[in-house]
C-alpha positions in Angstrom: -39.2 -20.0 80.0 -42.6 -22.4 80.5 -43.6 -23.5 76.9 -47.4 -22.5 77.3 -48.6 -24.2 74.1 -46.9 -27.5 75.3 -48.5 -27.1 78.7 -51.8 -26.3 77.6 -51.8 -28.8 74.8 -50.7 -31.7 77.9 -54.1 -30.7 79.5 -56.2 -30.6 76.6 -55.0 -34.2 75.8 -56.3 -35.5 79.0 -59.7 -34.6 77.7 -59.3 -35.4 74.1 -58.0 -37.9 71.5 -55.7 -36.1 69.7 -52.0 -36.3 69.0 -49.9 -33.6 71.4 -48.7 -32.0 67.9 -51.9 -31.6 66.7 -53.3 -30.0 69.6 -50.4 -27.5 69.6 -51.0 -26.9 66.3 -54.6 -26.1 67.0 -54.0 -23.5 69.7 -54.1 -19.9 68.6 -53.2 -16.8 69.8 -56.1 -14.2 69.7 -55.4 -10.7 67.9 -57.5 -9.3 70.4 -56.2 -9.6 74.2 -59.8 -9.5 75.4 -60.0 -13.1 74.1 -57.4 -14.5 76.2 -53.9 -15.1 75.9 -54.4 -18.2 74.1 -57.6 -20.0 72.3 -58.4 -23.6 71.6 -61.0 -24.1 68.7 -63.2 -27.1 69.1 -65.2 -27.3 65.6 -62.6 -30.1 64.5 -64.0 -32.3 67.6 -67.6 -32.0 66.7 -67.5 -35.2 64.4 -65.3 -37.7 66.6 -67.1 -36.8 69.8 -70.6 -36.3 68.2 -71.1 -33.0 70.3 -71.6 -29.5 69.5 -68.5 -27.5 69.5 -69.7 -25.2 72.1 -70.5 -28.0 74.4 -67.2 -29.4 74.0 -65.3 -26.0 74.8 -67.7 -26.0 77.9 -66.3 -29.3 79.1 -62.6 -28.6 78.4 -62.8 -25.0 80.1 -64.3 -26.4 83.1 -61.4 -29.0 83.4 -58.6 -26.3 82.9 -60.4 -24.0 85.1 -58.4 -24.7 88.2 -55.0 -25.1 86.7 -52.3 -22.9 88.3 -50.9 -21.6 85.2 -54.4 -19.8 84.3 -55.9 -16.6 85.7 -59.1 -17.5 84.1 -60.6 -19.9 81.7 -63.9 -19.2 79.6 -65.9 -20.7 77.1 -67.0 -18.4 74.1 -68.9 -20.5 71.5 -66.8 -23.1 70.3 -63.6 -21.5 71.6 -62.0 -22.1 75.2 -60.4 -19.0 75.8 -57.4 -19.0 78.4 -55.9 -16.1 80.4 -52.6 -17.1 81.8 -51.4 -16.0 85.2 -50.0 -12.5 84.7 -47.6 -12.7 87.5 -46.2 -16.2 86.8 -45.8 -15.1 82.9 -44.4 -11.9 83.7 -41.9 -13.4 86.3 -40.8 -16.2 83.7 -40.5 -13.9 80.8 -38.5 -11.2 82.4 -36.3 -13.5 84.3 -35.2 -15.3 80.8 -34.2 -12.1 79.3 -32.1 -10.9 82.3 -30.4 -14.3 82.5 -29.7 -14.8 78.7 -29.0 -10.9 78.0 -27.0 -11.0 74.2 -28.3 -14.3 73.7 -32.0 -13.8 74.4 -33.9 -14.4 71.1 -31.5 -17.3 70.1 -32.2 -21.1 69.7 -30.8 -24.2 68.6 -33.2 -25.2 66.1 -30.2 -25.2 63.6 -28.3 -27.8 65.6 -25.1 -26.8 64.1 -26.2 -27.7 60.3 -24.4 -26.0 57.6 -26.1 -23.4 56.1 -24.7 -21.3 53.0 -26.1 -17.6 52.6 -25.0 -15.8 49.2 -25.7 -12.4 49.2 -24.9 -9.0 47.7 -22.6 -10.1 45.0 -21.8 -6.8 42.9 -20.2 -7.0 39.4 -16.5 -5.9 39.6 -15.4 -2.8 37.8 -19.1 -1.6 38.1 -20.9 0.9 40.5 -22.0 -0.7 44.1 -25.1 1.4 43.5 -28.5 1.6 45.6 -30.0 -1.4 43.9 -27.6 -3.7 45.4 -28.6 -2.5 48.7 -31.7 -5.0 48.7 -29.7 -8.3 48.3 -26.8 -6.7 50.9 -29.1 -5.9 53.7 -31.5 -8.7 53.2 -28.9 -11.2 52.9 -27.0 -9.9 55.8 -30.2 -10.0 58.3 -31.3 -13.8 56.7 -27.3 -14.6 57.7 -27.6 -13.1 61.5 -31.1 -14.9 61.8 -30.0 -18.3 60.7 -26.8 -17.7 63.0 -29.2 -17.0 65.8 -31.2 -20.1 65.1 -28.1 -22.3 65.8 -27.3 -22.7 62.3 -23.5 -22.9 61.4 -23.6 -20.1 58.2 -21.2 -19.5 55.6 -21.5 -16.1 54.3 -20.6 -16.0 50.5 -20.2 -12.8 48.1 -20.3 -14.6 44.7 -18.8 -11.5 42.7 -19.5 -11.0 39.4 -16.2 -11.0 38.0 -16.5 -13.2 34.9 -18.3 -12.7 31.5 -18.3 -10.7 28.2 -18.7 -7.4 30.1 -15.0 -7.8 31.0 -14.2 -8.1 27.4 -16.1 -4.6 26.8 -14.4 -3.1 30.0 -10.9 -4.1 28.9 -11.5 -2.9 25.2 -12.8 0.4 26.7 -9.9 0.9 28.9 -7.3 0.2 26.0 -9.3 2.8 23.6 -9.9 5.6 26.3 -8.4 4.8 29.5 -6.1 6.4 31.8 -4.1 4.6 34.5 -4.2 7.6 37.0 -7.6 8.3 36.4 -8.5 4.6 37.6 -6.5 4.8 40.6 -7.8 8.1 41.4 -11.4 7.2 41.5 -11.7 3.6 39.9 -15.4 2.5 39.9 -16.7 5.9 38.7 -13.9 5.9 35.8 -14.5 2.5 35.1 -18.3 3.2 34.3 -17.4 6.2 32.3 -15.6 4.0 30.0 -18.4 1.3 30.2 -20.8 3.9 29.4 -18.9 5.3 26.7 -18.3 1.5 25.1 -22.2 1.2 24.8 -22.3 4.6 22.8 -19.4 4.1 20.8 -20.6 0.5 19.8 -24.0 1.8 18.6 -22.1 3.6 15.5 -19.2 1.2 15.4 -20.4 -2.5 15.9 -16.8 -3.6 15.3 -16.3 -2.9 19.4 -18.5 -5.8 20.2 -16.5 -8.3 18.1 -13.4 -7.0 19.7 -14.9 -7.5 23.0 -15.9 -10.7 22.6 -12.3 -11.7 20.8 -11.1 -10.1 24.2 -13.1 -12.0 26.8 -12.1 -15.2 24.6 -8.6 -14.6 25.2 -9.3 -14.0 29.2 -10.8 -17.4 29.2 -7.9 -18.9 27.7 -5.6 -17.1 30.4 -4.0 -14.3 28.0 -1.4 -12.4 30.1 -2.1 -8.7 29.4 -6.1 -9.4 29.4 -5.8 -11.4 33.0 -3.7 -8.7 34.2 -6.1 -6.0 33.7 -9.2 -8.0 34.8 -7.2 -8.6 38.2 -6.3 -4.9 38.4 -10.2 -4.1 38.0 -10.8 -6.6 40.5 -8.6 -5.7 43.5 -9.7 -1.8 43.0 -13.5 -2.8 42.9 -13.0 -5.1 46.2 -11.3 -2.0 47.8 -14.6 0.3 47.1 -16.9 -2.6 48.0 -15.2 -3.5 51.1 -15.3 0.2 52.1 -19.1 0.2 51.9 -19.4 -3.3 53.4 -17.2 -1.7 56.6 -19.9 1.2 56.9 -22.8 -1.6 56.9 -20.7 -3.7 59.4 -20.9 -6.6 57.1 -18.4 -9.4 56.7 -17.9 -12.4 54.5 -16.1 -16.0 54.8 -15.7 -16.1 51.2 -15.4 -13.9 48.0 -15.5 -16.7 45.5 -16.8 -15.2 42.4 -17.8 -16.6 39.2 -14.0 -16.6 37.9 -13.4 -18.8 40.8 -15.3 -21.6 39.1 -13.9 -21.3 35.6 -11.7 -24.5 35.5 -14.6 -26.4 37.3 -17.1 -26.0 34.2 -15.5 -28.3 31.8 -16.1 -31.3 33.9 -19.9 -30.2 34.5 -20.4 -29.7 30.8 -18.5 -33.4 30.3 -21.1 -34.8 32.9 -24.0 -33.3 31.3 -23.0 -34.9 28.1 -22.5 -38.1 29.8 -25.9 -38.2 31.2 -27.3 -37.5 27.7 -28.7 -34.0 29.0 -26.9 -31.8 26.5 -28.3 -31.3 23.1 -27.6 -28.8 20.1 -29.6 -26.0 19.3 -28.6 -23.5 16.5 -24.8 -24.3 17.2 -25.3 -23.8 20.7 -25.4 -26.3 23.5 -28.6 -26.6 25.7 -30.6 -28.7 28.5 -33.9 -28.9 27.1 -36.1 -28.2 30.0 -39.4 -27.6 27.9 -40.9 -30.9 29.0 -40.8 -29.8 32.6 -42.6 -26.4 31.7 -39.2 -24.3 31.7 -37.8 -22.8 28.6 -34.2 -24.6 27.4 -31.2 -23.6 29.5 -28.1 -22.4 27.1 -24.9 -24.0 28.8 -22.6 -23.3 25.7 -22.7 -20.7 23.2 -22.0 -21.3 19.7 -18.2 -19.9 20.3 -17.9 -22.4 23.0 -18.0 -20.0 26.0 -19.9 -20.6 29.0 -22.9 -18.8 30.5 -24.4 -17.7 34.1 -26.0 -21.3 34.4 -23.0 -23.1 33.6 -20.9 -21.5 36.3 -24.1 -21.8 38.8 -23.8 -25.5 38.3 -20.1 -25.9 38.8 -20.6 -23.5 42.0 -23.5 -25.6 43.5 -21.6 -28.9 43.2 -18.5 -27.2 44.6 -20.7 -25.7 47.7 -22.1 -29.3 48.1 -19.0 -31.0 47.9 -17.2 -28.4 50.4 -19.6 -27.8 52.7 -22.4 -30.5 52.7 -25.0 -27.6 53.0 -28.3 -28.3 54.6 -29.5 -25.2 52.9 -27.7 -23.3 49.7 -29.4 -19.8 50.0 -29.5 -17.5 47.2 -30.1 -13.7 47.9 -31.0 -12.8 44.5 -33.5 -10.4 42.5 -36.9 -11.9 41.8 -35.8 -11.3 38.0 -33.5 -14.4 38.4 -36.7 -16.7 39.2 -36.5 -18.5 36.0 -32.7 -18.9 36.3 -32.9 -20.7 39.6 -36.0 -22.9 38.5 -33.8 -24.2 35.7 -30.7 -24.5 38.1 -32.5 -26.7 40.4 -34.3 -28.8 37.6 -30.8 -29.6 35.8 -29.4 -30.5 39.2 -32.2 -32.9 39.7 -31.9 -34.2 36.1 -28.2 -34.9 37.0 -29.4 -37.2 39.9 -28.4 -34.8 42.8 -31.1 -35.1 45.7 -29.6 -32.0 47.4 -31.1 -30.1 44.4 -34.1 -29.2 46.7 -31.9 -27.8 49.3 -31.3 -24.9 46.9 -33.4 -21.8 48.1 -33.9 -18.9 46.1 -34.9 -15.8 48.3 -36.3 -13.4 45.6 -36.6 -9.5 46.2 -38.5 -6.6 44.5 -36.5 -4.1 42.6 -35.8 -0.5 43.3 -36.2 2.1 40.9 -35.5 5.8 41.0 -38.1 8.7 40.4 -36.7 9.3 37.3 -36.9 5.6 35.9 -35.1 2.4 36.2 -31.3 2.6 36.9 -29.0 1.5 34.0 -25.3 1.0 34.5 -24.9 1.2 30.8 -26.4 4.7 30.6 -24.5 5.9 33.6 -28.1 6.4 35.5 -27.0 5.2 39.0 -27.0 6.1 42.7 -23.9 5.1 44.5 -24.6 3.0 47.7 -21.7 4.8 49.3 -23.2 8.3 48.4 -26.6 7.1 49.9 -25.0 6.1 53.3 -22.7 9.2 53.5 -25.7 11.5 52.7 -27.6 9.6 55.6 -24.9 10.3 58.1 -24.7 13.8 57.2 -28.1 14.5 57.5 -28.3 12.9 60.7 -25.4 14.7 62.1 -27.3 18.0 61.2 -30.4 16.9 63.1 -28.2 15.8 66.3 -26.6 19.2 66.3 -29.8 21.1 65.5 -31.7 19.5 68.6 -28.6 19.6 70.8 -28.4 15.9 71.6 -26.0 15.0 74.2 -23.9 12.3 73.1 -20.3 11.2 73.9 -19.6 10.9 70.1 -21.7 12.7 67.6 -19.6 11.5 64.6 -20.5 7.6 65.9 -24.1 8.3 66.7 -24.8 10.1 63.4 -23.2 6.9 61.7 -25.2 4.5 64.0 -28.5 6.4 63.5 -27.8 7.3 59.5 -26.9 4.1 58.3 -29.8 2.1 60.7 -32.4 4.7 58.8 -31.3 3.2 55.4 -31.1 -0.4 56.7 -34.2 -0.2 58.5 -36.2 1.4 55.5 -35.1 -1.4 53.6 -35.9 -4.1 56.0 -39.3 -2.8 57.3 -41.5 -3.8 54.1 -41.9 -7.4 52.8 -38.9 -8.2 50.5 -40.8 -9.2 47.5 -42.2 -5.8 47.0 -40.9 -3.2 44.5 -40.1 0.2 45.5 -39.0 3.7 44.4 -35.9 5.3 46.0 -37.0 8.6 47.7 -34.4 10.6 49.7 -37.0 12.2 52.1 -38.4 8.8 52.8 -35.3 7.1 53.6 -34.3 10.2 55.7 -37.5 10.5 57.2 -36.6 9.9 61.2 -40.5 10.1 62.4 -43.1 7.2 62.4 -42.3 3.5 62.6 -38.7 4.2 61.3 -35.0 3.2 62.3 -34.4 6.0 64.5 -37.5 5.9 66.7 -36.5 2.1 67.3 -33.0 3.3 68.1 -34.3 6.1 70.1 -36.6 4.1 72.2 -33.3 2.1 73.2 -31.4 5.0 74.2 -34.5 6.3 76.2 -34.2 2.6 78.2 -30.5 3.3 78.6 -31.2 6.7 80.1 -33.7 5.4 82.6 -31.2 2.5 83.4 -28.5 4.9 84.0 -30.4 7.2 86.3 -31.7 4.3 88.3 -28.0 3.5 89.4 -26.8 0.2 90.4 -29.2 -2.4 91.1 -29.5 -5.9 91.8 -32.8 -7.3 89.7 -32.8 -10.7 91.0 -35.9 -11.6 92.7 -37.7 -8.9 91.5 -41.6 -8.9 92.4 -43.6 -9.5 89.1 -47.0 -8.0 90.7 -45.5 -4.6 90.2 -45.5 -5.2 86.3 -48.8 -6.8 85.6 -50.6 -3.5 84.6 -52.2 -3.9 80.6 -49.2 -1.8 79.1 -46.5 -3.6 81.1 -48.4 -6.7 80.4 -48.5 -6.3 76.7 -45.0 -5.0 76.7 -43.7 -8.4 78.5 -46.0 -10.7 75.8 -44.1 -8.7 72.9 -40.8 -9.4 74.4 -41.5 -13.1 75.3 -42.5 -13.5 71.5 -39.3 -12.4 70.0 -37.4 -16.1 70.0 -40.3 -17.5 68.2 -40.4 -14.3 66.0 -36.8 -15.0 64.7 -37.6 -18.7 64.0 -40.6 -17.4 62.0 -38.4 -14.8 60.1 -35.9 -17.3 59.6 -38.6 -19.8 58.2 -40.0 -17.5 55.7 -36.7 -16.0 54.8 -38.2 -12.6 55.6 -36.4 -10.0 58.1 -39.1 -7.6 57.9 -41.1 -10.1 60.4 -38.4 -9.0 62.9 -38.4 -5.5 62.0 -42.1 -5.1 62.6 -42.1 -6.9 65.8 -39.2 -4.5 67.3 -41.3 -1.8 66.4 -44.1 -3.3 68.4 -41.7 -3.7 71.3 -40.5 -0.1 71.1 -44.3 0.9 71.0 -45.2 -1.2 73.7 -42.0 0.3 75.6 -43.4 3.6 75.2 -47.0 3.1 76.0 -45.7 1.5 79.3 -43.5 4.6 79.8 -46.2 7.0 79.4 -48.6 5.2 81.4 -46.6 4.6 84.4 -43.9 6.3 86.8 -41.1 3.9 86.7 -38.4 5.3 89.0 -40.7 5.3 91.9 -39.4 5.6 95.5 -40.8 2.1 96.6 -37.5 0.3 96.3 -39.4 -3.2 95.3 -41.7 -1.4 92.9 -38.7 0.4 91.4 -36.7 -2.8 91.0 -39.3 -4.5 89.1 -40.1 -1.7 87.0 -36.3 -1.0 86.1 -36.0 -5.2 85.6 -38.6 -4.7 82.8 -37.1 -1.5 81.3 -33.5 -3.9 81.0 -35.8 -6.7 79.5 -37.1 -4.1 76.9 -33.6 -2.5 75.9 -32.2 -6.1 75.6 -35.0 -7.4 73.2 -34.8 -4.5 71.0 -30.9 -4.2 71.1 -30.8 -7.9 70.0 -33.7 -7.3 67.4 -31.6 -4.6 65.9 -28.6 -6.6 65.9 -30.7 -9.5 63.9 -31.1 -6.7 61.2 -27.5 -5.4 61.2 -28.0 -2.4 63.2 -26.4 -0.8 66.1 -28.4 0.4 69.3 -27.0 3.9 70.6 -26.9 4.3 74.1 -27.5 8.2 74.1 -29.6 9.8 71.4 
């Protein structure tokens, strides 16, 4: 498709002494369609040209007036407002979608550079609850967006499978555990043990000491402790994988914290050699106070490691293994300080690539009755949320008598899609309260609304029958509703890049709502399957373009696009 900003910038450059890139950065897309498709403000030129901005705008407008790409060019105060030729624009935009199909929206800005996206990362032997959905679906969308931008993405699930909590879990199992119960319902049973441990430890502090000793044995490779830890890990992964399968999420690596246990001594030694470790109350820290950060503890008084020790080893391993362009961590905003410390320590160690570590924070999820707590056993299991969404959707399908070839498959696509879309529709940094009625509300700007619009497109295409859409005549799809729809479709590739640059999937979510609304206005305003074969052909071509854009946009969010709803 014609790069309008570039072509406009070339024409303007003939009139002003500015670099092409600077002119392109000055070109705006007006929010009000009455002000044109593109606008060029002339305030900045007043000083160099020694003219009033409106006079400069008038001269530029007159010079552009006869360019074939424009339908109209006008000067409004200090602005040059440009209206592109609707027919040319529509023809280029729709033809590009028809040609690229499932690749529409993709680009090669990444040029194959390696990017790591770490997301989800639940703790083993603990519930995979609704609080994990944010990292899981935001991270999956970022992974898909970066893939669409042409980067080589490695998806990592950095499992929480190390630390003192496993000493607690092993102690709890030894005191109150039953092998059969764990096998039957692993996570829920282990959660009961973990909750019981904290209740009992309040009256029997020796349990905490026992847990620390047990974790120390695990770190030292104790046979029985390692066997129990591996069992808990295997059982947890079975449960996690079931949820990932429901969400259609796959990983390239499940290397969690334990993977780096043998790599930490080298990091500690390096910190010593570079005079970065100092002793503090028996523990070893990196003093970051001169940089406005709190000290980062590297070794506890008993010599055991902490999260940041493992993350230092992890970052070094990833750089050596993947030579990453970006190492993206999709982790809650509660960990902002941790990642600031991590980057600063790597920088102090002399690693230039520390700048390529990107923390993508997000707000927290709470329940209506308060904050979730694994220790207190107050959680909502993510699998339960997804299953309830499917069940409620199935009821709606049956009540409304929706004609679909596979009710169960459609219920799954729409139900899970509703949950995912709800997560990705708001800016990721916002906190929110999880409410069932909001998640399962299928009215308004929701996932089911967008999916239904896709199914409506599919229905029109089926009713149109087999058609050769090449050489469609764009004059039939230049009405205001058709033109605004084409503009929204044409913006998708740039929207994907913007979402990637901002690490913000909601940019895509909001845009596919715009496309769906644009299509529904077009559908409402115009008769599509008309008698005139050429008009019908052009309008069906636009329907196919809208369907493709919606489907590709939903795919970036990790959602399916049902053909029937």
